[in-house]
C-alpha positions as CSV (number, residue, x, y, z in Angstrom):
1,M,95.0,97.9,115.3
2,A,96.2,95.7,112.0
3,D,100.1,94.1,112.0
4,T,100.2,93.5,108.4
5,A,99.8,95.0,105.1
6,A,97.4,93.0,104.3
7,E,94.7,93.7,106.9
8,Y,95.8,97.3,106.3
9,R,94.4,96.7,102.7
10,K,91.4,94.8,104.3
11,L,90.9,97.3,106.6
12,A,90.9,100.2,103.3
13,R,88.6,97.9,101.4
14,Q,85.9,98.0,104.3
15,A,86.1,101.6,104.9
16,L,85.1,102.0,101.3
17,I,81.9,100.1,101.7
18,P,78.8,102.7,101.7
19,R,77.3,103.2,105.2
20,D,74.6,105.4,104.5
21,G,72.2,103.2,102.4
22,F,72.1,105.7,99.1
23,N,75.4,104.0,98.0
24,R,77.5,107.1,98.8
25,L,80.5,107.6,100.3
26,S,81.7,109.8,103.3
27,A,84.4,112.7,103.7
28,G,85.4,110.5,106.6
29,Q,85.3,107.4,104.7
30,L,87.7,108.3,101.8
31,H,90.0,109.7,104.7
32,E,89.9,106.4,106.6
33,A,90.4,104.3,103.8
34,D,93.5,106.4,102.7
35,V,94.9,106.3,106.5
36,H,94.3,102.7,105.8
37,A,96.0,102.3,102.7
38,S,99.0,104.5,103.6
39,L,99.8,102.4,106.5
40,A,99.1,99.3,103.9
41,K,102.4,100.6,102.0
42,A,104.5,101.4,105.5
43,V,104.1,98.5,106.7
44,A,104.7,96.9,103.3
45,L,107.9,98.9,102.6
46,D,109.2,98.4,106.4
47,R,109.1,94.7,105.3
48,I,110.7,95.0,102.0
49,A,113.4,97.0,103.8
50,D,113.9,94.4,106.5
51,A,114.5,91.3,103.9
52,L,117.3,93.5,102.1
53,E,118.8,94.1,105.4
54,A,118.9,90.8,106.2
55,L,119.8,89.7,102.6
56,A,122.9,92.5,103.1
57,A,124.1,90.9,106.0
58,N,124.2,87.2,104.6
59,T,126.2,88.4,101.8
60,A,129.9,88.3,102.3
61,P,131.6,91.0,100.1
62,D,133.8,88.4,98.4
63,T,130.2,86.8,96.7
64,V,129.1,89.9,95.4
65,L,128.7,90.2,92.0
66,Q,130.6,92.5,90.1
67,A,130.9,94.3,86.7
68,P,133.7,93.4,84.8
69,I,136.7,95.9,84.7
70,H,137.5,97.0,81.2
71,H,141.1,97.8,80.4
72,S,141.3,100.3,77.1
73,H,144.2,98.7,74.8
């Protein structure tokens, strides 16, 4: 099983190499490529979520940028 999005993308590309000698893809190959592409996306989104959580944990509330408050006169 692949561990990174890049590995899943590589598997998806490999699944799209025709295996029948006639440069045609089978339904199974298309499904395999789709599964690997979906797994690549899921792994990438998990890494982004992990990075955002780590960033949020390292950001003190008083250092968060806030929009200025405009008072009506």
